[in-house]
C-alpha positions as CSV (number, residue, x, y, z in Angstrom):
1,M,-10.9,-30.6,-13.5
2,F,-11.5,-27.4,-12.3
3,S,-14.9,-25.8,-12.2
4,S,-13.6,-22.3,-12.9
5,P,-10.7,-20.2,-13.8
6,I,-11.0,-18.8,-10.1
7,E,-11.0,-22.0,-8.6
8,E,-7.7,-23.2,-10.9
9,I,-5.9,-20.0,-10.3
10,K,-6.3,-20.1,-6.4
11,S,-5.4,-24.0,-6.7
12,K,-1.7,-22.8,-8.6
13,L,-0.9,-20.0,-6.4
14,D,0.3,-19.8,-2.8
15,I,-1.4,-16.9,-1.0
16,V,1.4,-16.6,1.2
17,E,3.7,-15.9,-2.2
18,V,1.3,-13.5,-3.5
19,I,0.8,-11.2,-0.6
20,G,4.3,-11.9,0.2
21,S,5.3,-10.0,-2.7
22,Y,3.1,-7.0,-1.5
23,I,4.1,-6.5,2.2
24,K,6.5,-8.0,4.5
25,L,5.2,-11.4,6.2
26,I,6.3,-13.0,9.6
27,K,5.8,-16.5,10.6
28,A,3.7,-16.9,13.6
29,G,3.2,-20.6,14.4
30,A,1.2,-22.3,11.2
31,N,0.4,-18.8,9.9
32,Y,2.0,-15.5,8.9
33,K,1.4,-12.2,10.0
34,A,1.7,-8.6,8.8
35,L,0.6,-5.0,9.3
36,C,-2.4,-3.9,7.4
37,P,-1.7,-1.9,4.5
38,F,-5.4,-0.9,4.5
39,H,-5.4,0.9,7.9
40,S,-2.8,2.5,10.1
41,E,-1.5,0.2,12.5
42,K,1.8,-0.5,14.8
43,T,1.0,-3.9,15.8
44,P,0.4,-6.5,13.1
45,S,-3.3,-7.4,12.7
46,L,-3.5,-8.8,9.3
47,F,-3.2,-12.9,9.4
48,V,-2.2,-15.1,6.1
49,S,-3.4,-18.8,6.4
50,P,-1.7,-20.8,4.1
51,A,-3.5,-24.0,5.4
52,R,-7.0,-22.5,4.3
53,Q,-5.4,-20.2,1.5
54,I,-7.2,-17.0,3.3
55,W,-6.2,-13.6,4.9
56,H,-7.9,-11.6,7.3
57,C,-6.9,-8.5,9.1
58,F,-8.5,-8.3,12.8
59,G,-8.1,-4.5,12.9
60,C,-9.9,-2.9,9.6
61,N,-12.1,-6.2,9.3
62,E,-10.7,-6.8,5.6
63,G,-10.2,-10.4,4.0
64,H,-10.7,-13.1,1.9
65,S,-8.9,-14.5,-0.7
66,I,-6.1,-13.7,-3.1
67,F,-8.5,-11.8,-5.3
68,D,-9.5,-9.9,-2.6
69,F,-6.3,-8.6,-1.0
70,V,-4.9,-7.9,-5.2
71,M,-8.5,-5.8,-6.2
72,K,-8.1,-3.6,-2.9
73,I,-4.2,-3.2,-2.8
74,E,-4.0,-2.3,-6.7
75,G,-7.2,-0.4,-6.9
76,L,-8.6,-3.0,-9.5
77,E,-12.0,-3.9,-10.9
78,F,-12.2,-8.1,-10.5
79,G,-11.9,-8.8,-14.4
80,D,-8.2,-6.8,-14.2
81,T,-7.2,-8.6,-11.0
82,L,-8.6,-12.2,-12.9
83,R,-6.2,-11.4,-15.6
84,I,-3.3,-10.6,-13.5
85,L,-3.3,-13.2,-11.5
86,A,-4.1,-15.8,-14.4
87,Q,-1.0,-14.4,-15.9
88,K,0.8,-15.1,-12.4
89,A,-0.6,-18.6,-12.5
90,G,0.0,-19.7,-15.7
91,V,-3.8,-20.0,-16.6
92,E,-5.1,-19.2,-20.1
93,L,-8.4,-17.5,-20.2
94,K,-11.1,-17.6,-23.1
95,Q,-10.4,-14.9,-25.4
96,V,-13.0,-12.2,-24.8
97,R,-14.6,-9.8,-27.2
98,P,-13.0,-6.4,-27.7
99,E,-16.0,-4.4,-26.7
100,S,-16.3,-6.5,-23.3
101,R,-12.7,-6.1,-22.0
102,T,-12.6,-3.4,-19.5
103,K,-11.7,0.4,-20.2
104,R,-8.4,-0.5,-17.4
105,Q,-7.6,-3.0,-19.8
106,R,-7.7,-1.8,-23.0
107,L,-5.4,1.4,-21.6
108,Y,-3.1,-1.5,-20.5
109,E,-3.0,-2.5,-23.8
110,I,-2.5,1.3,-25.5
111,C,0.6,1.3,-23.4
112,G,2.1,-1.9,-23.9
113,L,1.7,-1.4,-28.0
114,A,3.2,2.0,-27.5
115,S,6.4,1.0,-25.7
116,K,7.0,-1.6,-28.2
117,F,6.3,0.9,-30.6
118,F,9.1,3.5,-29.3
119,E,11.4,0.4,-28.9
120,R,11.5,-0.2,-32.4
121,Q,12.2,3.6,-33.1
122,L,15.6,3.4,-31.1
123,G,18.2,3.2,-33.3
124,N,16.2,3.3,-36.3
125,S,16.6,6.5,-37.7
126,S,19.2,9.3,-37.9
127,R,17.9,10.5,-34.7
128,G,16.6,7.2,-32.9
129,K,20.7,6.0,-33.6
130,Q,21.5,9.3,-31.8
131,A,18.9,8.5,-29.0
132,K,20.7,5.1,-28.3
133,E,24.4,6.7,-28.8
134,Y,23.3,9.0,-25.8
135,L,22.4,6.1,-23.7
136,L,25.4,3.6,-24.8
137,K,27.3,7.1,-23.9
138,R,25.9,7.4,-20.4
139,G,27.1,3.6,-19.9
140,I,24.1,1.8,-20.5
141,N,24.3,-1.4,-22.2
142,E,22.2,-2.8,-24.9
143,E,21.2,-5.5,-22.2
144,S,20.2,-2.7,-19.8
145,I,18.3,-1.1,-22.8
146,K,16.7,-4.1,-23.7
147,T,15.5,-5.0,-19.9
148,W,14.2,-1.6,-19.5
149,R,12.5,-1.3,-22.8
150,L,13.9,2.0,-23.4
151,G,12.9,3.6,-26.7
152,W,12.6,6.8,-28.8
153,S,9.6,8.7,-29.7
154,P,9.9,10.0,-33.5
155,D,9.8,14.2,-33.3
156,I,6.6,14.1,-35.7
157,W,3.3,15.0,-34.3
158,Q,1.2,11.8,-34.9
159,G,3.5,8.9,-35.2
160,L,2.2,6.7,-32.0
161,S,-1.5,7.7,-32.6
162,D,-1.2,7.2,-36.4
163,F,0.3,3.6,-35.3
164,L,-2.4,2.9,-32.8
165,V,-5.6,4.0,-34.4
166,P,-5.4,1.2,-37.3
167,K,-5.6,-1.3,-34.2
168,E,-8.8,-0.3,-33.4
169,Y,-8.2,2.1,-30.7
170,Q,-10.0,5.4,-30.5
171,R,-7.8,8.8,-30.3
172,E,-9.9,9.5,-27.6
173,E,-9.2,6.6,-25.4
174,I,-5.2,7.1,-26.7
175,E,-5.4,10.6,-24.8
176,K,-6.6,8.7,-21.7
177,T,-3.3,7.2,-21.7
178,G,-1.7,10.3,-21.2
179,L,0.4,9.5,-24.5
180,V,-1.7,12.3,-26.8
181,I,-2.6,15.7,-26.0
182,K,-5.8,17.4,-27.8
183,N,-5.4,20.7,-28.7
184,E,-8.0,23.9,-28.9
185,E,-8.8,23.0,-32.5
186,G,-9.6,19.4,-31.6
187,R,-6.8,17.9,-32.9
188,Y,-4.4,15.1,-31.0
189,Y,-0.6,14.9,-31.0
190,D,2.0,13.0,-29.4
191,R,3.0,14.2,-25.9
192,F,6.8,12.6,-26.5
193,R,7.9,14.0,-29.3
194,G,11.7,13.7,-29.8
195,R,12.4,12.3,-26.7
196,I,13.9,9.3,-25.2
197,T,11.2,7.1,-23.5
198,F,11.4,5.4,-20.1
199,P,8.2,3.1,-19.5
200,V,7.0,3.0,-16.0
201,L,6.0,-0.5,-14.6
202,D,3.1,-1.4,-12.4
203,F,3.7,-4.1,-9.5
204,N,2.9,-6.4,-12.1
205,S,5.1,-5.4,-14.8
206,Q,2.7,-4.0,-17.0
207,V,3.5,-0.8,-18.8
208,I,1.3,2.2,-17.1
209,G,3.0,5.6,-18.3
210,F,6.7,7.0,-19.2
211,G,8.9,9.6,-18.6
212,G,10.6,11.4,-21.7
213,R,13.9,12.9,-22.0
214,V,15.3,15.3,-24.6
215,L,18.5,14.5,-26.4
216,K,19.8,18.2,-26.4
217,K,18.6,20.8,-23.1
218,D,17.6,24.2,-24.5
219,S,16.3,26.9,-22.3
220,Q,13.0,26.3,-23.9
221,T,12.5,22.7,-23.3
222,A,11.9,20.7,-20.1
223,K,14.7,18.3,-19.3
224,Y,12.2,15.2,-18.8
225,I,8.2,15.2,-18.8
226,N,6.2,12.6,-17.6
227,T,2.9,11.0,-18.7
228,S,-0.1,13.1,-17.0
229,N,-2.5,11.3,-13.9
230,T,-4.3,8.8,-15.6
231,L,-6.7,5.7,-14.7
232,L,-3.3,3.8,-14.8
233,Y,-0.8,6.4,-13.6
234,D,-0.5,8.7,-10.8
235,K,3.7,9.9,-10.6
236,G,2.4,10.5,-6.8
237,K,2.1,6.6,-6.3
238,I,4.6,5.1,-8.5
239,L,8.3,3.9,-7.9
240,Y,10.4,3.5,-11.0
241,G,12.1,0.2,-10.9
242,L,10.0,-1.3,-8.0
243,D,8.9,-4.1,-10.4
244,K,12.3,-5.6,-10.6
245,A,13.6,-4.1,-6.9
246,K,11.0,-5.2,-4.4
247,V,12.4,-8.4,-3.8
248,E,16.2,-7.3,-3.4
249,I,14.4,-4.8,-0.7
250,R,12.9,-7.3,1.4
251,R,15.9,-9.3,1.2
252,K,18.3,-6.9,2.1
253,D,16.2,-4.7,4.6
254,F,16.8,-1.2,3.0
255,C,15.6,0.7,-0.1
256,I,17.9,3.2,-1.7
257,L,15.9,5.8,-3.3
258,V,17.1,8.1,-6.0
259,E,15.8,10.7,-8.0
260,G,16.1,9.5,-11.9
261,Y,15.4,7.0,-14.0
262,I,19.1,6.4,-15.8
263,D,20.4,6.4,-11.7
264,V,18.4,3.3,-11.2
265,I,19.3,1.4,-14.4
266,M,22.6,2.2,-13.6
267,A,22.3,0.8,-10.7
268,H,20.9,-2.2,-11.5
269,Q,23.4,-3.0,-14.3
270,S,26.1,-2.9,-11.6
271,G,24.2,-5.6,-9.4
272,I,22.8,-2.6,-7.0
273,L,18.7,-4.2,-7.0
274,N,17.4,-2.8,-4.0
275,I,16.9,0.6,-5.8
276,V,14.2,2.7,-6.7
277,A,13.3,6.3,-8.2
278,T,10.8,8.9,-7.0
279,S,11.1,10.2,-10.3
280,G,11.4,14.0,-9.5
281,T,8.5,14.1,-7.0
282,A,8.8,14.4,-2.9
283,L,7.9,11.2,-1.3
284,T,4.2,11.0,-0.9
285,P,2.2,9.3,1.8
286,Y,1.4,6.8,-0.9
287,Q,4.8,6.2,-1.6
288,L,6.0,5.5,2.2
289,S,2.8,3.2,2.5
290,I,4.6,0.8,-0.8
291,L,8.0,1.2,0.5
292,K,6.8,0.1,4.4
293,R,5.9,-3.4,2.8
294,Y,9.0,-4.0,2.1
295,S,11.4,-2.2,4.5
296,N,11.7,0.4,7.4
297,N,14.9,1.2,6.3
298,L,15.4,4.1,3.5
299,F,18.7,5.1,2.2
300,L,18.0,8.6,0.3
301,A,20.8,9.3,-2.3
302,F,19.4,12.5,-3.6
303,D,21.2,15.8,-5.0
304,M,22.7,17.4,-1.8
305,D,20.6,20.6,-1.9
306,F,17.4,18.2,-0.9
307,A,17.7,19.8,2.6
308,G,16.5,23.1,1.4
309,D,14.0,21.9,-0.7
310,A,10.5,22.5,1.4
311,A,8.8,19.6,-0.7
312,T,11.4,16.6,0.0
313,K,11.9,17.8,3.5
314,R,8.0,17.3,4.1
315,G,8.3,13.7,2.7
316,I,11.2,13.3,4.7
317,D,9.6,14.6,8.0
318,L,6.2,12.2,7.1
319,A,8.9,9.1,6.5
320,Q,10.6,10.0,10.0
321,S,7.5,10.3,11.8
322,R,6.1,7.0,10.7
323,G,9.4,5.3,12.1
324,F,10.8,4.3,8.8
325,N,15.1,4.6,9.9
326,L,16.2,7.3,7.3
327,K,20.0,7.7,6.1
328,V,21.9,9.7,3.9
329,V,24.1,9.0,1.2
330,K,26.3,11.7,0.4
331,F,27.8,12.1,-3.0
332,P,31.0,14.4,-4.4
333,E,30.0,17.9,-5.4
334,N,27.9,18.0,-8.6
335,K,28.0,14.2,-9.1
336,D,24.5,11.9,-9.1
337,P,24.5,8.4,-8.4
338,A,24.7,7.7,-12.1
339,D,27.7,9.4,-12.4
340,V,29.1,7.8,-9.9
341,I,27.8,4.0,-10.6
342,S,29.6,4.8,-14.5
343,A,32.9,5.5,-12.7
344,D,33.1,3.0,-10.6
345,P,30.4,0.8,-9.0
346,E,32.3,0.0,-6.1
347,E,32.8,3.5,-4.9
348,F,28.8,3.8,-5.4
349,K,28.6,0.9,-2.6
350,K,31.0,2.4,-0.5
351,L,29.2,5.5,-0.2
352,V,25.9,3.3,0.4
353,D,28.1,1.8,3.4
354,N,29.1,5.0,4.7
355,S,25.5,6.8,4.7
356,L,24.6,9.0,7.4
357,S,21.6,8.8,9.7
358,I,19.1,11.5,8.8
359,L,19.9,13.0,12.5
360,D,23.6,12.9,11.5
361,F,22.9,14.7,8.4
362,Y,20.7,17.2,9.6
363,F,23.1,18.2,12.2
364,Q,26.2,18.1,10.1
365,N,23.9,20.4,8.0
366,A,23.0,22.8,10.5
367,F,26.2,23.2,11.5
368,S,28.3,24.2,8.9
369,R,25.5,26.6,7.9
370,F,25.4,28.4,11.4
371,D,28.0,29.3,13.7
372,G,27.6,26.9,17.4
373,K,29.7,29.2,19.1
374,T,27.6,32.4,19.0
375,P,24.1,33.1,20.5
376,D,22.6,34.2,16.9
377,G,24.1,30.7,15.6
378,K,22.9,28.6,18.5
379,R,19.3,29.7,17.8
380,D,19.6,29.1,14.2
381,I,20.8,25.6,14.7
382,S,18.1,24.9,17.4
383,N,15.5,26.1,15.0
384,V,16.3,23.7,12.4
385,L,17.2,20.8,14.6
386,L,14.7,21.1,17.4
387,P,11.8,20.2,15.5
388,V,13.3,17.3,13.4
389,I,14.1,16.0,17.3
390,K,10.4,16.4,17.9
391,R,9.0,14.1,15.6
392,I,11.7,11.3,16.5
393,P,8.6,8.5,18.0
394,N,10.9,6.7,19.8
395,R,11.8,8.4,23.0
396,I,15.0,6.8,23.9
397,E,16.8,8.0,20.7
398,Q,14.7,11.5,20.9
399,S,16.5,12.0,24.6
400,F,20.1,10.5,22.5
401,W,19.8,13.3,20.4
402,V,18.8,15.8,22.8
403,Q,22.2,15.4,24.5
404,E,24.0,15.6,21.5
405,L,22.5,18.9,20.5
406,A,23.4,20.3,24.5
407,K,26.6,18.9,24.1
408,R,27.4,20.2,20.5
409,L,25.9,23.6,21.5
410,N,27.5,23.6,25.2
411,V,24.2,24.5,26.8
412,K,22.6,22.6,29.5
413,E,20.3,19.5,28.9
414,K,17.6,21.0,30.4
415,D,17.7,23.9,28.7
416,I,17.1,22.3,25.1
417,E,14.4,19.9,26.5
418,E,12.5,23.0,27.7
419,E,13.0,24.6,24.1
420,L,12.0,21.1,22.7
421,K,8.5,21.2,24.6
422,K,7.9,24.7,22.9
423,T,8.6,23.6,19.5
424,K,5.5,22.8,17.4
425,E,5.5,19.8,15.2
426,S,4.7,20.0,12.0
427,K,0.9,19.1,11.2
428,D,1.8,17.9,7.4
429,S,2.4,14.0,8.7
430,D,-0.7,14.0,10.9
431,V,-3.2,15.2,7.7
432,E,-1.8,12.8,5.8
433,I,-1.8,10.0,8.3
434,S,-5.5,10.7,8.9
435,V,-6.5,11.0,5.1
436,M,-5.3,7.6,4.5
437,E,-7.2,6.4,7.5
438,S,-10.4,8.0,6.8
439,Q,-10.3,6.3,3.1
440,N,-9.8,2.8,5.2
441,P,-12.3,3.1,8.2
442,V,-11.7,0.6,11.2
443,L,-15.2,-1.1,11.5
444,Q,-16.3,-1.3,15.0
445,K,-18.2,-4.5,15.7
446,T,-21.5,-4.9,18.0
447,R,-20.9,-6.8,21.3
448,K,-23.2,-9.4,20.1
449,E,-21.1,-9.9,16.8
450,L,-17.8,-10.0,18.8
451,L,-19.5,-12.9,21.1
452,E,-21.2,-14.7,18.0
453,E,-17.3,-14.9,16.0
454,R,-16.0,-15.8,19.9
455,L,-18.6,-18.6,20.3
456,M,-18.3,-20.3,16.8
457,G,-14.5,-20.1,16.6
458,L,-14.2,-22.2,19.9
459,I,-17.1,-24.5,18.5
460,V,-15.0,-24.5,14.9
461,K,-11.7,-25.3,17.1
462,K,-13.6,-28.0,19.1
463,P,-16.6,-29.1,17.2
464,E,-17.1,-32.0,19.9
465,H,-18.7,-28.9,21.6
466,F,-21.3,-28.4,19.1
467,N,-24.2,-30.0,21.4
468,L,-23.6,-27.1,23.7
469,I,-26.0,-25.0,21.7
470,D,-29.5,-25.5,22.8
471,R,-32.1,-24.8,20.1
472,E,-34.4,-22.0,21.9
473,V,-30.9,-20.1,21.6
474,V,-30.4,-20.7,17.4
475,S,-32.9,-18.1,16.9
476,C,-31.2,-15.0,19.1
477,F,-27.9,-15.6,16.3
478,S,-28.2,-13.4,13.1
479,P,-29.2,-15.2,10.1
480,K,-25.8,-16.0,8.8
481,V,-24.6,-17.9,12.0
482,Q,-28.0,-19.6,12.2
483,A,-27.4,-21.1,8.5
484,I,-24.2,-21.9,9.9
485,I,-25.2,-24.1,12.7
486,K,-28.2,-25.5,10.6
487,N,-25.6,-27.3,8.3
488,F,-22.4,-27.4,10.6
489,E,-22.2,-31.1,9.8
490,D,-22.9,-31.0,6.3
491,R,-21.8,-27.7,4.6
492,K,-22.5,-28.2,1.1
493,N,-25.7,-26.2,1.5
494,L,-23.9,-23.1,2.7
495,S,-23.8,-20.2,0.8
496,P,-20.1,-18.8,-0.5
497,E,-20.7,-15.9,2.5
498,A,-21.1,-18.1,5.0
499,N,-18.3,-20.3,4.2
500,N,-15.8,-17.4,3.8
501,F,-17.0,-16.9,7.5
502,L,-16.4,-20.5,8.7
503,A,-12.7,-19.5,7.2
504,Y,-12.3,-16.7,9.1
505,L,-13.3,-18.3,11.9
506,S,-11.2,-21.0,11.6
507,L,-8.2,-18.7,11.0
508,K,-9.3,-16.5,14.6
509,A,-9.5,-19.3,16.4
510,D,-5.7,-20.6,15.0
511,I,-4.4,-16.9,16.7
512,E,-6.4,-17.3,20.0
513,E,-5.0,-18.7,22.7
514,I,-7.5,-20.5,25.3
515,E,-6.8,-22.8,27.9
516,Q,-8.6,-26.2,26.9
517,E,-10.2,-26.4,30.5
518,D,-11.9,-23.0,29.7
519,I,-13.3,-24.0,26.3
520,V,-16.8,-25.5,27.7
521,S,-17.3,-22.7,30.2
522,E,-16.5,-20.0,27.5
523,I,-18.8,-21.8,25.1
524,K,-21.7,-21.3,27.9
525,F,-20.9,-17.6,28.9
526,C,-21.2,-16.8,25.3
527,L,-24.4,-18.4,25.0
528,K,-25.7,-16.9,27.9
529,E,-24.4,-13.6,26.8
530,I,-26.0,-13.6,23.6
531,K,-29.3,-14.8,25.1
532,S,-29.5,-11.7,27.2
533,L,-28.4,-9.4,24.6
534,T,-31.1,-11.0,22.3
535,V,-34.0,-10.1,24.8
536,K,-32.8,-6.8,25.8
537,D,-33.3,-5.8,22.4
538,K,-36.3,-7.2,22.3
539,L,-37.6,-5.7,25.3
540,E,-36.3,-2.2,23.9
541,E,-38.4,-2.9,20.8
542,I,-41.4,-3.7,22.5
543,S,-41.0,-0.2,24.9
544,L,-40.9,1.6,21.7
545,E,-44.2,0.2,19.8
546,I,-46.0,0.6,23.4
547,K,-44.7,4.3,23.5
548,R,-46.7,4.4,19.9
549,A,-49.5,2.7,20.7
550,E,-50.0,4.9,23.9
551,E,-49.7,8.3,21.4
552,E,-52.3,6.7,19.2
553,K,-54.3,6.0,22.2
554,D,-55.0,2.4,21.1
555,S,-55.7,0.5,24.1
556,E,-56.2,-3.1,23.0
557,K,-52.7,-2.8,21.0
558,I,-51.1,-1.3,24.5
559,G,-52.3,-4.5,26.3
560,K,-50.9,-7.0,24.1
561,L,-47.9,-5.4,24.0
562,I,-47.6,-5.3,28.0
563,N,-48.6,-9.2,27.9
564,K,-45.4,-9.8,25.0
565,F,-43.3,-7.6,27.0
566,N,-43.8,-9.8,30.3
567,Q,-42.9,-12.6,28.1
568,W,-39.8,-11.5,27.3
569,S,-39.1,-10.6,30.9
570,K,-39.7,-13.9,32.2
571,K,-36.8,-15.2,29.7
572,I,-34.2,-12.7,31.5
573,I,-35.3,-14.4,34.8
574,S,-35.1,-17.7,33.7
575,G,-32.0,-17.2,31.5
């Protein structure tokens, strides 16, 4: 019998599977490692231990249980994380009173009910039938309509809110989901009126927002509208279809990026599962961080005018600077992915197979726009391509494209290299990366903390050397380590914090390599250094007290402190 739902959830979920659904894990002996999603790094420093069911990043010092990981990566409160993981584990939580449910949970409930409301309206009225006919005409079949939970929002002012209010949700709450809007007179009206609705789901397949498409476009009405930013939904942080595509992206090791909801639905319907949509936004740092968890390979299946779109180009530049391998899928003129798939899914797969590298695409685009044989054309082409080449992080790859540009322009390679040195790299990516790093600062540990961890890690690895810790040195340790030493043989009395620290030390000991014959000497070195640092810290503390006593001209106190200083000084000599 489990002592709590938390323990039951931990026993039923494998930490490797849970974390592996978010980031790409690589086997490392008995453990797994990955690039940490919580700070910028190029070498994996996050480790997952299946034996101990813990994780830890040795770069930013984040870690411990599956709850900690999901809370941090999803930005959730503990209650919401508990509910999500309980659902994954098949653990039934006790029913909570409505007033004790979190704000976030109530917003999830509202979005889920709204989706069911919209689904029921599709095909149930004259306009609802027209909406369904439109979807079927576009090639979306009945199964896909059901799978993607497509719906219809009636063209009435308060259809959805009138449905939700009797279910004990306030209009003010509904407004916070972005489903209704409050006008200047204080009246509420539905945002998605007379539109086909596309529910947007998070990683855990919970509805967090909607996209809405009009049936007939006119000059006064936007073709698509989306939920405004809410506690649950942020368009710059969402990739439509990722909840259904993430496993296939990891399996195939590349992700196809499109712009629209229907593009994604049609692709999945035809068996192309590693595809997601940016929902009309340029690629953002957050979206790239999410995609980096699954693959470094991105295939851009956008409208062909994207090369001239400044916002889209910034997103591509950012992806390039972060080391993504980018390719471009070229479509026939005036055709989008959904059109191609609807006509012939195999043709779409061929276009993906024949996609161009991003540099090949930029080269083709630049040389088609300017004349590479004239001085003006050569200058214009180099102005377009040099900043792109400059952003390539790999120097060997960069050198290849320098040679290619020199050959295509029929100029000397050294001249291209000179111009490349003058080219200023866009600072957009640097700013974005620094912003993300500032949100997840890497914590610096003191030398004493590092020595304590090293020592205790060795003891955990080889507990037969525990007797090397003499009692005089124990007082030099931090209270947390002192508690572990005191209860080393019987750990039932340890606090949860101390037990977590022990689990972390065990994982650290697993991944550190040290020769067997060096362990004893390493333990003795750590003990000596910890004692020395403690004495030095104490001498500095006494020196400050002496200085204050001198300022107060307290001769008696000065004498006592000098004696105390001398006693501690002898410990350095004897140590």
